[in-house]
Residue, then its C-alpha position, 0 to 999 in steps of 0.5 A: x842669257x848673257x853667259x854660262x849659268x851660275x849653277x854647277x853639277x848636273x844642272x850646269x852639265x845639262x845646260x851646257x850639253x843642251x846648247x844653253x850656253x851662248x857663244x862668247x859666254x863660256x870662259x876659262x872659269x866655266x871650263x873648270x866648273x864644267x870639268x868639276x861638274x863632270x868629275x862629281x858625276x862620273x869617274x875620271x876616264x868617263x868624264x874625260x871622254x864626255x868633257x872632251x866630246x861636249x867641248x868639241x860639240x860646243x866649239x863646232x856649234x859656234x863655228x870654232x872647231x879649231x879652238x878645241x885643244x886636246x892637251x889643255x882639255x885633258x891636262x886641266x881635267x886631270x888637275x881638277x880631278x887631283x885637286x878634288x881628291x884632296x878636297x873631296x867634300x868641297x862644293x864648287x864655291x869652296x873648291x874654286x876658293x881653295x884652288x883659285x890657281x886653276x881658275x886663272x887663264x893667263x898666267x896658266x897653271x899649265x905653264x908650270x908643266x908645259x913649254x909654251x911651244x909645246x902647247x902652241x903646237x898643232x900636235x898638242x892641239x890634236x893629241x894629248x901630250x905629257x908634260x914637258x917641264x914648263x917654263x912658268x912660275x912655281x906655285x905661289x910665285x906670281x899670278x892668280x894663285x898668289x893673288x886669289x888664294x886666301x891666307x897668303x900675303 
């Protein structure tokens, strides 16, 4: 297997939690798909703990425990949850098409909510930090959401 499996939902959760995703085979889009999968299976508060713990185990299994980032993990999970409430019946394929801005890593949607210095801090890596205003483009100005969202010129 070269990367994360293409499935979503329970099969993807099981593949991820069982170690079926290789080091270097789990990218930003896969993180968002995993968040969506957990949120399809359980309430936000339960998904938060399970998602964070699974990511920590994945990082540790691959000798990269230092890569886990609490603020980024929680903020993305909350954003995915909010978008899922707006499109509750969307499949993963529909969700990813409708909310393509969540799938772009650089620039990141978190740039709208956080200053770069905040996310770069050791404190934000260890502890969830509330949004502090951000310094990135507003929705639709620049980046993946402008390019990838259907219906925009």
